[in-house]
TILO-998662 format. One record per residue: residue in three letters; z, y, x of N, C-alpha, C, O, CB in turn. Coordinates in steps of 0.05 Angstrom, whole numbers, plus 5000, padded with zeros to 4 digits. Atoms other than C-alpha are relative to their C-alpha. Glycine has a CB too. Example, Ala and Ser with C-alpha at 12.3 -4.5 7.8 and 13.67 -1.06 7.14 Angstrom:
2
ala500049765018515649105246500050245018501350245039502550014980;ser499949764984514349795273501450224985501850444995497150095009;
% end
This chain:
344
unk499849835012500149945000499850305020500650295043502249944984;unk500249844982498750635028501550264978501150324954496650035013;unk497649895024504151095002500350385017500350425041504349725003;unk499649704996504851994997502250114991502950084967497950164989;unk498149885006510352364999499450335011498250435030502349845011;unk499849684993511753104994503150064984504549924968496750224983;unk497149975003518353514988499050304985496950394994502449995032;unk501249695018517054224940502450124987504449994982497449924972;unk497849745009521554814913501249945022500349795040502250014969;unk497849834990527755044947500749785018501449575008502450124979;unk498750254984529554635014503649955003505250144999498750035033;unk497850135015535854285006500449825028498549765043499349824966;unk499850234984539953795055501049804996503249784984500750035018;unk500150225003539053135060496449964994495749734998502249944978;unk502750035005531253205043499449735018498749515011498250285009;unk501450234972529552805114501849875000502249815023499150075032;unk499250245007534152325088498749844983499249604981501950014992;unk501650085021530152165042497249885006496049694997499950214984;unk502750035001523852215066499849745030497749625035498350365002;unk500050214977526251715134500649814991500249615005501550035021;unk499750305006528851205087497949894982497649654983502649944987;unk502750085006522551175047498049895015496649705011499050174994;unk502850144973518051085105500749765012499349565010499550215033;unk499250284995522250575137500049744992499749525002501550015001;unk499750265020522950155082497549904995497049664995501450064972;unk502850055004515650195068498749845017497349665009498750215000;unk500850084979513850025139501949815006500549625015499650185018;unk499150244991518649545154499449734980498249524984503050045005;unk500050235017519549135091496849884987496249664977502050094977;unk502450125015512449145068496450155016494250195005500750124960;unk502049934998507849395114498150244993495750274998499549854996;unk501649795005505849995090499450185008501350235023500250084988;unk501549704983501950675117501250214984501250194960496050054999;unk498749715000505151335110498850235005497450255025501950025017;unk501749814991502652005103502150224983503350164963496549954991;unk498549915010506452595089497950314997496550405015502749955015;unk500849785006503953245052501350225001503450254989499249994983;unk498649784993505353905075500250174978498350174961499050125023;unk499649775014508454505034500549914975500250094958497950185002;unk499350115028510254114973497150004991495350025007502350184981;unk503749985016503354124920498350085009496150015000499450164978;unk501749854982499954524967498249775014495749785016501850205022;unk501150134974498653965017497949864983495649874990502249795019;unk502550225018494953484960498650114986496849974977500749784982;unk502649835009491153984930498750145033496250125035501350294974;unk502449994987488554234994499349905024498250005043499450195001;unk500250304974488853525036500650075030499550025051496649865003;unk498449924968493853815088502749795001504449774984501550415002;unk498550255005497653235108499949975034498550085051498549734977;unk499450124968500752845175500049644991500549524969504050145017;unk498050295000502252115185502549965001503750105017499649855018;unk497250054995508851865179500349745006499949574989501650064980;unk500250264994509851275218503449975012504950155011497249945022;unk496749924989517251045251501550165019503950215021501049825008;unk498649804972517751495315499750244980501550404987497850055037;unk499949745007516152105267502950074982503950304981497250074984;unk497550065017522451905220501949995014503950125008500149784986;unk496450154994527851555266501550205001503750154991500949845031;unk498249824994530752175283501150194991501950365007499650065013;unk500849795030531152595223501850054985502250284978498149914980;unk497250005018537252415181501350214999501350324977501949835007;unk498349825001542052975204498850234999500450425003501650005018;unk501849744996536453555203500350104973500149974952496749965010;unk499949845034537254045146497149994999495649855014501450384995;unk502149895005531454345116496849644983497349474966499550185038;unk502450174995524653845112497650015010495850165003499549934985;unk502750004974519453645173497850064980496750224995499149645021;unk501750025019514253695114499550274985497650324969500949814985;unk501049735015514954405093500149994972499149814958497050065007;unk500949915038515154665020499250184988498150365000501750014983;unk500749695016513755154968500349914975500649684965496650185005;unk500150025023513655334908497949944969498250014946500950155002;unk503049905003506155204890500549834960502149644956496849815033;unk499350125022505855014811497249824994495249934985500950214978;unk501750115004501654394807499449904968497349794963500249845019;unk499450085025503354244731497150124990496349934976503050134987;unk501550005013496554584707497249774990497749555001499750185009;unk501650245000490754094688497949985015496949765022499249944977;unk501650074985485854324726501249905034499949735046498350234997;unk498350024976490654314794500949604993501549485014503450304997;unk498550155001493053584759497349795012497349605028501749994971;unk502850224985485253284770499650075023499249885038496750034988;unk501249914968483653704837502649725015501749535028501050495014;unk498350194984490653254863499349724998499349575018502850024992;unk501050315007488252574825497149975019496249795033499249954960;unk502950184986481552584854501250125040499549985051494950224982;unk499149954982484552834927500849665012499549495025502050224993;unk499350284999489052214926498249785000498849595014501549954980;unk502050255005483251734909498450055019497049865027498449954973;unk502450044979478752014963501550005026500450045047497450255000;unk498750024982484551945005500449655007500649555029502350184993;unk499750235005485451234984503449935001504449705004498249865018;unk497050105011493651414968500349804972499049854952501750274993;unk499650215020495950814921501950044987502349894968500349765007;unk497749945009502551194907500750185004499250315019501449905003;unk500049664989506151874913503549944990504349814971497250344978;unk497849974998513151954923501250335009502050415031500449785015;unk499449705000514752734902503849985000505149834986498350194966;unk497349924996522152964924499750294994498350445007501349945028;unk499549765000524153564891502050004970503049804959497150185003;unk499450025037527053854816499350074980496950104984501550074990;unk501150005021525653964754496550135001494950044985502050144984;unk502749925002518854354769498749825015496749735005499350265007;unk501350204988516953884820499049784987496749724983501349915018;unk500350255017518253274781498450114973496649974964503249874991;unk502049915027515153654720497549984999496349944978500150244993;unk502450074997508653624758499849694999498249574984499150115023;unk500550244987509053004781500649814968499249614967502249935032;unk499450135029511652724702496550134991495750024970503750174977;unk503149915010503853054690498649855013496749774999498950295006;unk501350174982501352634747499449794988497149734982501249935021;unk499550305013503851984718498549954971497349764962503449964993;unk501550015033501252144649496949975007495649804995500550344979;unk503150014989494052244686499449715017497249655026499550295023;unk501550244991494451554714501249955037501349735048496150074995;unk499150134978497351634786503449945005505350064996498950165021;unk497950144997502751284805502750095019503050015042498949775010;unk498749914988508951664820503049904989503549864965499250245001;unk497650124996516351424836502250375014502450445038499249655030;unk499149734995520652204836503149915013504549725010500150224971;unk496949944980526952394882501150204988499750404984499850095033;unk498749715015532052874848501050185023502850135040502849944978;unk499249814968532553444899501250214980500050334962496650155027;unk498249625006537754064879502350015012503749815014501350104964;unk497849875001543254454902501149994970503549924965499550285010;unk498049895021544854624833501649784982503649814967498450194979;unk498550225017546153894805499250034972501149994957503350015001;unk500549935017542454074747497449794986496249834965499950265005;unk502550125011537053584735501449694976503449554982497649885034;unk498050285017539352964676498149815011496049825024500349984958;unk500950214986538452344687501649845022502349615020497950075009;unk498350074977542052274752503150194987503350354970498250135035;unk497149925003550252404756499450205026498350405018502749735001;unk500249844977549752774825497349995016495949795018502149945017;unk503349964979543253014870501650065023503850185026497050334991;unk498949954978543752984937499250335005497450454994499049795022;unk500149794989544853644972501750254988502250484997497450055001;unk496849865006550653874925501949995004503750144995500850034986;unk496750014995555953664950499850135034501850215045501749604997;unk499849834986553653975011500250285006501250395025499049955005;unk499749805007552654584984503050144998504150325010498849974981;unk496649935000560254554954501250015032502850175042501749724982;unk497050034970563654395021499050285013501150375023499649645034;unk500549814994559755095045501150174993502750285007498450034999;unk498449845021561855494991502650004995503950214991499349974978;unk497549904982568455285003502050045013504450095008500550055001;unk498549894973569855365072500350325000502350465006498149935027;unk499349695003567756095057500950164985501550394992498850105000;unk497549915021571356234998503250005009504950144999499949804974;unk497750034987577156005041500050205022502250325024500349725008;unk499549814988575956455093500750204993502750295003498850025009;unk499949805020574957025044503650044992505050244992497949904974;unk497350065010581656815021501950145013503850255000500849735002;unk497549964981585857025080498750295006499750405025500549755030;unk500049694995582957735081500450094978501950284979497750135011;unk498149925020584257825012503250014995504450074975499249884984;unk496250055007592057735018499950195019501250395014502449645006;unk499649924979591157995082500550364994502250525002497749895019;unk501249655000587858725057500949994968499850194959495650105009;unk499049935024590758694986496650074981496250254965502550315007;unk502749965007583458684965499149714970500449504966497949965037;unk500850185016579558314904497149965025496550115044499750134963;unk502350044993572457894926498749814983499149574978500049945027;unk503050215014566457644887499249875018498849985040497150154989;unk501250194988564057094916497249884974497549774953502849765009;unk501150105011556856984896498549735005498249705029499150154995;unk500750334987553756164898497950034980497750184960502649684998;unk502350105014547655894874501549944972503849944966498349735017;unk499150095018546655654805499050124976500750124959502450015003;unk502449865013540556034759501249854965501749994945496049875017;unk499449995034542555654692502149754996502849654975496549944976;unk497050215003548355124710502250135021501550275040499249615010;unk497949974989554455224738501849805023504149805032501050034979;unk498150364986556354554777501050195023503350265021497549605016;unk499049944977556754934847503150204992505350155002497450175017;unk498449795003561055534818502649804996504149785016499150224975;unk498150105010566055084780500249745019501249555006499649984971;unk498950204981566954584833501350205031503050135047496949745009;unk498649744977568455234888502450024993504349995008498850314999;unk498549805005572455524843502549794992504749894987498950224978;unk497550175007577154884827501149905034503549885042498949684976;unk498850084968577054664908501550205007503050135025497849985026;unk499349774982579655344926501650184982502250424987497450145014;unk498649845018583455514865499350334992500850524990502449985010;unk501149685002579656134852501650134970502350024949495550004996;unk499449915021582056644810497549934974498249844953500650285006;unk502550135024575256494763498349845008498149835033498050184988;unk502750115000569456074759499350164977500650164956499649674999;unk502049935022564156474721496849865003495349865022499750345001;unk502550164987558256034703497650164974498450344960500449554999;unk502649935012550856154665501549854972501049964951496549865017;unk500250055026554055734610502150004977502449874956499149805001;unk498849795020559056214582499850215008499950265032502550004993;unk499249764988559056904581502750034998504449964982498750234989;unk496249915011565657194600500250324996498350474992502949905031;unk498849735001569257854597501150135027502750045043502249994982;unk499749794973569558384651502950065000504250045020498050324999;unk497849935010575358564622503649835008505749895019499149984971;unk498450284998579457924621499749985039501350105053498049684977;unk500449994976577057814693501750195020503150125038497650055001;unk498349794992579958504712502150085000503050275012499850134996;unk497050005002586558364690501249745015503649685018500949994968;unk499250314988586757684725500450165028502550185041497249694999;unk500649824964584458124795503750145000505850075010496250415000;unk497249794998589958684779502649785001503949795022500350244966;unk497550144991595758134771500449875025502749825034500549814985;unk499150194979594157754833500950205026502350175046497349765009;unk500549784971593358364877502550174996503050345013496650235000;unk497349825000600058684855502849784998505149854993499850234969;unk498050204998603957984861499549895031500449685041499649774975;unk501150144979600757954926499449895015500149875038499949995006;unk501650305007596357374915497650125019497250365025499149914959;unk503749985005588757274937499350014979500249904959498249785007;unk501249955033585057504886497249995012496250195023500950374979;unk502549985003577957204894498649844975499649644964499049935025;unk501650145020572557044842497849875001496050035007499650124986;unk503350224997566356524843498550064973499250034950500649575001;unk500850005022561456694808496849885002495649875024500550284990;unk504150134992552956364795498950184998499350324978497849794980;unk502049894998548056744813498650084967497150284965498649815019;unk501650055021545956574735502250164981501450234958499349654995;unk497949995021552456804701499950354993499450545007503349875012;unk500949695005552257444660503249994978504249804965495750084981;unk497949965027558457864617499350004970496949994963501250275002;unk500350015021559057854552498150194985496950184963502049994994;unk501449655023555858594537497150025024495850235028503350485002;unk502150004994550358344581499550205035500850415038498850104970;unk501949844979546658654652497750164991496050154974498749825018;unk502649705002542559244658497749885030498549935053502350485011;unk501850044970536358974715499950225021499150445015496949964995;unk500149784986536959374773496649945016496449735030503150045021;unk501550024994529459484791497949824978498449804954500749955020;unk502950195010522359024770501549765001503449745017496850005021;unk499550304997523758314761497449865016495149885009500549854968;unk502150194989520257844809500349694986502149534980500449995035;unk500550435023517757124772498749925022497250065037497149934959;unk502450214980514656544817498349884980498349944956501449715019;unk502150135012509456114799501049864966499649814947499049765025;unk500150305023513155654746501250224978501750124957502649635007;unk499749795012515156394714503150024993504250114973498250014977;unk497549975003522256294734500750385019500250475041501549675014;unk498949744989525657044738501650035024503950015014501450114982;unk498449994989529257124803502650185002502650435006498949975013;unk496450055008536957144796501550235019500250395033501549615013;unk498549874980542157514834500850255001499650434990498949985019;unk498849714996546058074853501950024984503050244986498350224995;unk497949975025551057954794502750005023504550145013499849674972;unk497949904988556557964852501050265001503350334998499749955020;unk500049654983555558704875500950164967502850314960495350165019;unk499649855035554858924796503349954991505050134988497549794970;unk496749965004561858554778501150155021502950315014501749744998;unk497549854977564958824846500650244988503050314988499050105033;unk499949665008563859544816501849994981503950114982497250164988;unk498950045024565859304751503050035003504350224995499249754987;unk498650075009571459014763503350275023505650345020499349625001;unk498049774981574259564825500850304979502750464982497450145034;unk499649745023573760124763502449834981504749894984496450114978;unk497750095020577959704711502449875014504649905005498849794979;unk496550144983583559344757501150265017503050205032499449665033;unk500249934970583959904805501249965018503450055024499950205005;unk499550204976583759444863497050085020494850125010500349614986;unk502150014988579259534921498349725002499449525011500650105022;unk501550285006574158984910496750005022495350195027499149994959;unk502450044989568158744950498749764998500349584993500150045024;unk501150175007562758244943498949845025498949945047498350104983;unk501050214980559957664984498449904991499449714978501449825010;unk502150235001553557344972499449745015499449825039498150115001;unk499750224985552756665002497049935010495949885032501449774983;unk503250064995545256564981498849835010498749654993498750145011;unk501850174979541456145028501849795012501649555013498750185024;unk498650134990546756015062501149614994501649415007501550194998;unk498450275010549355435021497149745000497749514992501750074960;unk502250185002542455025025499049985030496949865036497750104979;unk501349974973541855145101501849735017503749605008500650375014;unk498350204980544254675162499549684999497249594997503150044994;unk499450315005546253915158501449894982503849924979501049905017;unk498550075021547253535102503249735005503749535019497549894980;unk497550094997553953295096499649645002497449535000501950134974;unk500050364999556052425103498649934977496549804975503449834997;unk501650085026555152425025497750025002496249835002500550144979;unk503649965014548552705014498649825023496749675018498450425000;unk502250274979545852275079499649815000497849685011500149935021;unk500050395011547951605049498850094972497049934968504149764994;unk501150045021545751834980496350054995494849994977501850174987;unk502949894991538852115010498549705005496249635000500250225032;unk501150224978538751435048499549784974497649624974502849895030;unk500450215028539551014976497250104990495049984991502850054971;unk502149895015535051414944497249935008495649814995500250285000;unk502450034993529551414986499249725004497149634995499550155021;unk500650365009529850624995499449944970497849784962503049795006;unk501050175029529850554921497450134993495749984982502250034971;unk502649935014524150954904496849825022494649785013499950435000;unk502250184989519650544960500349764979498449704965500549915036;unk499650265016522549914920499350054972498649854959503049895001;unk501549965025520550204857497849984997496949844979500150184990;unk503150004998513550304873499149645005497449524992498850245030;unk500550325000513449554894501149834987500849594991500249905020;unk500850175019515549324841499150054972500049974950501849874999;unk501050015018510849584803500750254975499450254955500549754997;unk498949855020514850194763498050285010496850285031503850035000;unk500849735002511850924754500350104980500249994958497950055004;unk499649825028513151524712503049964997504149934975498149874969;unk497250025005520351464733501750105022500150115041500749734996;unk498049904980525451704779502049905006503749904988500850184997;unk497450094992530651404817502350215000502050455006499849895027;unk497849825009537551664801503549835011504249615019499450024959;unk496550124995545651564812501150004976500850214963502250195020;unk498550085020549551304756502049844998502249604995498849924988;unk498050164985555751214772500149925025500150105041500249814992;unk500449944974555550894832497849825013497549765037502649985014;unk503250254995548850384830497850254993498050434977499649634966;unk502549915006542150674838498149904977497949664974498949985021;unk502150035030537350644776497350184995496750415002502050084972;unk501749735009532050954751499350054966499649904947496849985017;unk499549885029530851384691496250085002494750085022503250344997;unk503049905010523451634657499850225016502150315019499450084966;unk500649644987521252314696500850094973503150164967496250135011;unk500049885025520052534628503150104981503450294966498549794984;unk497350075007527252424607501850255019503250445013500649655010;unk498149814980529852704676499350374999501350525001499249885035;unk500849835001526253334671499450154968497550304965498449935015;unk500549955022526753484600501550184997500850414998499949824985;unk497849785000532953814592501550045030501849885049502549904978;unk497349984973537854134647502749884991503849854969501150365009;unk496450115002544653844659502550125008503950105028500549765014;unk497549784999549554364643502049895006502449655007500750144976;unk496750075005556654404650501149964970501750154955501950275012;unk499150045026558854184590502850174986504850225000500449705000;unk497449875006564154544547502649855005504049925024500050074974;unk497550194982569953974553500950025035503149955043498949674997;unk499049934980569854184625501950205005503850195021498550025010;unk498549715000572454874614502049944988504050064997498850254988;unk497950045025577054624557501849885018504149985021499249794970;unk497650204985580354064607500350185031502350135044498749605005;unk499449924964579954454681500750424989501150595007495349915033;unk499749765001580955164649502250115005502050355011499250074982;unk497549924997588055264656500150045029501650225036502049824990;unk499350034967587455144736499450275005500150355028497949775020;unk500949764990584655854732501350184993501350395007497850054995;unk497449835011590056184691501750165011503350304998501649874991;unk497249964987594356394749500750254997502950315007500249945027;unk498749715009594557164723499850044979499050264971499250225009;unk500549925036594657064650496649974993494750035008501050404992;unk503549975018587756984604499450284994497350344983499849844965;
% end
């Protein structure tokens, strides 16, 4: 079998682990030929690829980013689906392993429906793909953000300041909630639930008055109940997603005014998804990459490998990309008291 691999969307710790495992399993267990398409869906669209052998993948497990490069090229349009299908036929590629999030795997769903054999691998630090309990990269992002908040807390306590720390999470607040819980933050503000600026300001005021640290973790997609006024023109990517971010600075100004406390903002941004993957993500990426190759050799297609409980299984791509996996209300009900250190 001749297999093609690609990594699309945002880079993520663990991508190279998937590539390594999928290629190693394909070559050593089945004698397959592998090639890697460069820069996401741009690669198969423009016939830009490199051969992938054991020598190319044997030392890449601990590396951050992706050796194949990535992009946000949208391959979901019918003409691009047809072009990719024709190019794969031209190269003699029998099956494809696309590694990515909702947009990358959405295009993979369309390709599978067009007759291309595809097994997807879920990738997103936001942890918002349905069908899998955890996506690789998420744990590394949480670890990085947790360390950053721990460091900021010492400055908050020493200077009697409040800090608003912005983490990634456009539509899902998994990172913000986990980091908030891991650091006993004053609050964790997530996109799923609009928040009260006055409540957050009161919480910050009481913490600083008690000479305690006051750090609020906010997801980039979170909004107050009163809404936000966008600063300048909106930037939209190929998939129609509006670029978000900047909530920390806006909220810091409001909290400073209403709490009467010096308040600073920290935006972690791409730091969360850069650098080496943690051990958990290296293992999960390796398991998923191996499982993707195995699924193709079982004759499966139009599916995504997924972690459910402690087992790796497969779920339909359409199911995995149909709805986002957001933080359920019961999480906030169950753990909300842990953030109420300064009253409601």
